C-alpha positions as CSV (number, residue, x, y, z in Angstrom):
1,M,-65.5,40.2,-56.6
2,S,-61.7,40.6,-56.8
3,E,-59.4,37.8,-55.6
4,E,-57.4,40.3,-53.6
5,K,-60.3,41.0,-51.3
6,I,-60.9,37.4,-50.4
7,D,-60.4,36.9,-46.6
8,L,-58.7,33.5,-46.0
9,S,-57.8,34.1,-42.3
10,E,-60.8,32.1,-41.2
11,F,-59.2,29.0,-42.4
12,D,-56.0,29.4,-40.3
13,E,-57.8,27.8,-37.3
14,I,-57.9,24.4,-39.1
15,P,-55.2,22.3,-37.4
16,D,-54.6,20.0,-40.3
17,R,-52.3,21.6,-42.9
18,V,-53.7,19.6,-45.8
19,A,-57.3,20.3,-44.9
20,R,-56.5,23.9,-44.4
21,A,-54.9,24.2,-47.9
22,K,-57.8,22.4,-49.6
23,A,-60.3,24.7,-47.8
24,K,-58.4,27.8,-49.0
25,A,-58.1,26.4,-52.6
26,E,-61.9,25.6,-52.6
27,A,-62.7,29.1,-51.4
28,L,-60.5,30.6,-54.1
29,R,-62.2,28.5,-56.7
30,K,-65.7,29.5,-55.6
31,A,-64.6,33.2,-55.6
32,R,-63.3,32.9,-59.1
33,E,-66.5,31.3,-60.3
34,A,-68.6,34.0,-58.7
35,A,-66.4,36.7,-60.2
36,A,-66.7,35.1,-63.7
37,G,-70.6,35.0,-63.4
38,E,-70.9,38.6,-62.2
39,A,-68.6,40.2,-64.9
40,P,-70.6,43.1,-66.7
41,A,-70.8,43.2,-70.5
42,T,-68.9,46.0,-72.3
43,P,-70.0,47.6,-75.6
44,A,-66.4,47.5,-76.9
45,G,-65.7,44.6,-79.1
46,G,-62.3,44.0,-77.5
47,A,-63.8,43.9,-74.0
48,S,-66.7,41.7,-74.9
49,A,-64.2,39.3,-76.7
50,Q,-62.0,39.3,-73.6
51,A,-64.7,38.3,-71.1
52,P,-65.5,34.9,-72.7
53,E,-61.8,34.2,-72.9
54,E,-61.3,35.0,-69.2
55,S,-64.4,33.1,-68.3
56,G,-63.1,30.2,-70.2
57,D,-59.7,30.4,-68.4
58,D,-61.3,30.6,-65.0
59,S,-63.6,27.7,-65.7
60,G,-60.6,25.7,-66.9
61,A,-58.7,26.5,-63.7
62,A,-61.8,25.6,-61.7
63,E,-62.0,22.2,-63.4
64,V,-58.4,21.3,-62.4
65,D,-58.4,18.2,-60.1
66,L,-55.6,18.6,-57.5
67,S,-56.5,15.4,-55.5
68,S,-54.3,13.3,-57.6
69,L,-51.2,15.2,-56.3
70,D,-51.9,14.4,-52.6
71,E,-50.0,11.2,-52.9
72,I,-46.7,13.1,-53.2
73,Q,-44.9,12.5,-49.9
74,D,-42.8,15.7,-49.9
75,R,-44.8,18.7,-48.9
76,V,-42.7,21.2,-50.9
77,A,-42.8,19.1,-54.0
78,R,-46.5,18.5,-53.7
79,A,-47.1,22.3,-53.3
80,K,-44.9,23.1,-56.3
81,A,-46.7,20.5,-58.4
82,K,-50.1,21.9,-57.5
83,A,-49.0,25.5,-58.2
84,E,-47.6,24.5,-61.6
85,L,-50.7,22.7,-62.5
86,M,-52.9,25.6,-61.6
87,R,-50.6,28.0,-63.5
88,K,-50.9,25.9,-66.7
89,A,-54.7,25.6,-66.3
90,R,-55.1,29.4,-66.0
91,G,-52.6,30.4,-68.7
92,G,-53.2,27.6,-71.2
93,G,-50.0,28.5,-73.0
94,K,-51.6,31.6,-74.5
95,P,-50.2,35.2,-74.1
96,A,-51.9,37.1,-71.3
97,P,-54.4,39.9,-72.3
98,S,-54.1,43.5,-71.4
99,G,-56.0,43.2,-68.2
100,A,-54.0,40.1,-67.0
101,P,-51.2,41.7,-65.1
102,V,-53.4,42.5,-62.0
103,R,-55.0,39.1,-62.2
104,K,-51.6,37.4,-62.6
105,A,-50.2,39.2,-59.6
106,A,-53.2,38.1,-57.5
107,S,-52.8,34.5,-58.6
108,T,-49.1,34.6,-57.7
109,A,-50.0,35.9,-54.2
110,D,-52.5,33.1,-53.9
111,R,-50.1,30.5,-55.0
112,A,-47.5,31.8,-52.5
113,A,-50.1,31.7,-49.7
114,A,-51.1,28.1,-50.6
115,A,-47.4,27.1,-50.7
116,R,-46.8,28.7,-47.3
117,A,-49.9,26.9,-45.9
118,L,-48.7,23.5,-47.2
119,T,-45.1,24.0,-46.0
120,Q,-46.2,25.6,-42.7
121,K,-44.3,28.8,-43.6
122,T,-47.1,31.0,-42.3
123,D,-46.9,34.5,-41.0
124,E,-48.7,33.6,-37.7
125,P,-47.3,35.0,-34.5
126,A,-45.1,32.7,-32.5
127,A,-47.4,33.1,-29.5
128,E,-50.3,31.5,-31.5
129,R,-48.4,28.4,-32.4
130,V,-49.0,25.3,-30.3
131,I,-46.4,22.5,-30.0
132,V,-48.0,19.2,-29.3
133,Q,-46.0,16.6,-27.3
134,T,-46.4,13.4,-29.2
135,S,-43.8,11.3,-27.4
136,P,-45.1,9.4,-24.4
137,A,-44.3,10.7,-21.0
138,P,-41.7,8.6,-19.0
139,P,-43.2,6.3,-16.4
140,A,-43.1,7.5,-12.8
141,I,-40.0,6.3,-11.0
142,R,-40.8,4.9,-7.6
143,P,-38.0,5.2,-5.1
144,G,-36.9,1.8,-3.8
145,P,-36.2,0.9,-0.2
146,E,-33.4,2.7,1.5
147,R,-30.2,0.7,1.5
148,T,-27.4,1.4,3.9
149,Q,-23.8,0.2,3.5
150,S,-21.1,0.3,6.1
151,V,-18.0,2.4,5.6
152,A,-15.8,-0.7,5.6
153,E,-17.7,-1.9,2.5
154,G,-17.2,1.4,0.7
155,G,-20.5,3.1,1.8
156,I,-20.9,6.8,2.8
157,T,-21.6,7.4,6.4
158,T,-24.2,9.8,7.7
159,R,-23.7,12.8,10.0
160,R,-24.8,10.7,13.0
161,G,-22.5,7.9,12.0
162,F,-19.6,10.3,11.5
163,F,-20.0,11.6,15.1
164,T,-20.2,8.0,16.4
165,W,-17.0,7.1,14.7
166,L,-15.4,10.3,15.9
167,T,-16.4,9.5,19.5
168,L,-15.0,6.0,19.2
169,A,-11.7,7.3,17.8
170,W,-11.3,9.8,20.7
171,A,-12.2,7.1,23.3
172,S,-9.5,4.8,21.8
173,F,-7.0,7.6,21.8
174,A,-7.7,8.4,25.4
175,A,-7.4,4.7,26.4
176,A,-4.0,4.4,24.6
177,S,-2.8,7.6,26.2
178,A,-3.8,6.3,29.7
179,A,-2.0,3.0,29.1
180,G,1.1,4.9,28.0
181,L,1.1,7.1,31.1
182,L,0.7,4.1,33.3
183,G,3.7,2.4,31.7
184,F,5.8,5.5,32.0
185,G,4.8,5.8,35.7
186,R,5.8,2.2,36.2
187,F,9.1,2.9,34.6
188,L,9.8,5.7,37.1
189,F,9.4,3.2,40.0
190,P,11.7,0.2,39.4
191,N,11.0,-3.2,40.6
192,V,11.7,-3.9,44.2
193,L,12.9,-7.3,45.3
194,F,11.3,-8.3,48.5
195,E,13.8,-10.5,50.2
196,P,13.2,-12.4,53.4
197,P,14.4,-10.7,56.6
198,Q,18.1,-11.0,57.2
199,S,17.6,-11.5,60.9
200,F,15.2,-14.1,62.1
201,K,14.5,-16.5,65.0
202,I,14.7,-20.3,64.4
203,G,13.3,-21.6,67.7
204,F,15.0,-23.2,70.6
205,A,18.2,-25.3,70.4
206,E,16.5,-28.3,71.9
207,D,14.2,-28.5,68.8
208,Y,17.2,-29.6,66.6
209,D,18.8,-33.0,66.3
210,L,22.5,-33.7,65.7
211,G,23.5,-33.2,62.1
212,V,22.4,-30.9,59.3
213,D,18.9,-29.4,59.4
214,E,17.5,-28.1,56.1
215,R,14.2,-26.6,57.2
216,W,15.4,-23.0,56.6
217,K,17.3,-23.6,53.3
218,D,14.5,-22.5,50.9
219,K,13.2,-19.6,53.0
220,F,16.4,-18.1,54.5
221,S,19.2,-20.0,52.5
222,V,20.9,-21.3,55.7
223,W,21.7,-24.8,57.1
224,I,21.6,-25.3,60.8
225,V,24.4,-27.7,61.8
226,K,24.4,-29.1,65.4
227,S,27.1,-31.1,67.0
228,T,27.7,-32.4,70.5
229,R,29.5,-29.2,71.5
230,D,28.0,-26.4,69.5
231,M,25.6,-25.3,66.7
232,F,26.2,-22.9,63.8
233,A,24.5,-21.5,60.7
234,L,26.1,-22.2,57.3
235,I,25.0,-19.9,54.4
236,S,23.9,-22.1,51.5
237,V,25.9,-20.3,48.8
238,C,28.8,-22.0,47.0
239,T,32.0,-19.9,47.3
240,H,32.8,-20.7,43.6
241,L,30.1,-19.0,41.5
242,G,27.2,-18.7,43.9
243,C,25.2,-21.9,43.2
244,T,23.3,-23.6,46.0
245,P,24.9,-26.9,47.1
246,N,22.9,-30.0,48.2
247,W,23.4,-31.9,51.4
248,L,24.1,-35.6,50.7
249,G,23.3,-37.4,54.0
250,N,24.7,-40.8,52.9
251,E,28.0,-39.2,52.0
252,Q,28.0,-36.6,54.8
253,K,29.0,-33.7,52.6
254,F,27.7,-30.7,50.7
255,K,27.9,-31.1,46.9
256,C,27.5,-28.2,44.4
257,P,25.5,-29.4,41.3
258,C,27.0,-26.7,39.1
259,H,30.8,-27.5,39.1
260,G,31.1,-30.3,41.6
261,S,32.6,-28.4,44.6
262,G,32.4,-30.5,47.8
263,F,32.3,-29.3,51.4
264,Y,32.4,-31.2,54.7
265,M,29.6,-30.9,57.2
266,S,31.7,-28.2,59.0
267,G,31.8,-26.2,55.7
268,I,35.4,-26.8,54.9
269,N,36.0,-27.3,51.1
270,F,37.8,-30.4,50.0
271,E,37.1,-31.0,46.3
272,G,36.2,-29.1,43.2
273,P,36.9,-25.5,42.1
274,A,35.6,-23.9,45.3
275,P,38.5,-21.7,46.5
276,R,37.4,-21.4,50.2
277,P,35.0,-22.9,52.8
278,L,31.4,-21.9,53.2
279,E,30.5,-18.8,55.2
280,R,28.8,-18.7,58.6
281,A,26.1,-16.3,59.8
282,R,25.9,-14.7,63.2
283,I,24.0,-16.9,65.6
284,V,23.2,-15.9,69.2
285,L,20.5,-16.5,71.9
286,A,17.7,-13.9,71.9
287,E,16.2,-12.5,75.1
288,D,13.3,-15.0,75.0
289,G,15.8,-17.9,74.8
290,Q,15.3,-18.6,71.1
291,V,18.1,-18.9,68.7
292,L,18.6,-15.8,66.6
293,V,20.3,-15.9,63.2
294,D,21.6,-12.7,61.6
295,K,22.8,-12.9,58.0
296,T,24.0,-9.3,57.9
297,R,27.1,-10.5,59.6
298,K,29.2,-13.2,57.9
299,F,32.2,-15.0,59.2
300,Q,34.9,-16.5,56.9
301,Y,37.2,-19.3,57.8
302,E,40.3,-18.1,55.9
303,K,40.2,-14.8,57.7
304,G,40.0,-16.4,61.2
305,H,36.4,-15.3,61.8
306,W,35.3,-18.7,63.0
307,D,37.0,-18.1,66.3
308,N,34.5,-15.3,67.0
309,P,32.0,-16.4,69.7
310,E,29.1,-15.1,67.6
311,S,30.0,-17.5,64.7
312,F,28.8,-20.5,66.8
313,L,26.6,-21.2,69.7
314,R,27.8,-23.3,72.7
315,I,25.4,-25.9,73.8
């Protein structure tokens, strides 16, 4: 049986490369032994002499122990060492006989196949190769609890949160605009000073005693002065700079607290910087018999207005 006809494809299913190489080498060894035992005898002397030599070569190659080379760590170096040992066992350092070229070629092909098997350089299709994942799979990652963070702390808001902030912003803008419009409208309508009426009734003349009455000073800024002959209304405004004088009953005079102007009970000035006497207001009797004071009309002493009958009321 020729070595070229040995079918080694059945050993390609062995997953272990070392076991696969050993199985192929064992099959080759058995094939060589069987071929050596079945070789026919030839009448020629040269042929009969050659058969024992070849049988001796094959038996020598079959007796080679390759297990000692399995300790070599490098696969390529281990394959080369085994191939070199098998080559030396077959050749024995003697010149090859005439029928050796074919046998040498077969041995070379076998050595190449064994080397490819050991180094995983096989001619198997890529689809038949299986890559085994040896690294452990990563553990399953369990999602932790959801953690929300406000925008003020650097978080990312959601769509609902975005619309909430947008609504709040528009509400604030509307409130600010309304406040601005109210302020502008208030600016268009200036403040109005609500002063007391300039014409008012002070009651009956019999209700007043002789002297200076200050009951209408704070409300209408007038003093009601009553004597034995008449009564009149003095306006409580200093003729110097507009301060409000005080009535000093013990001294029987009006005294301005601002610059010290002094006025008699009649309103005539006698001390201080006041340039002229106090002014009088119109005073008459109303239809119901009450005394009516009208501040829209004023009477000045230096202009002779005190002689007007409406500047005083006869009693």
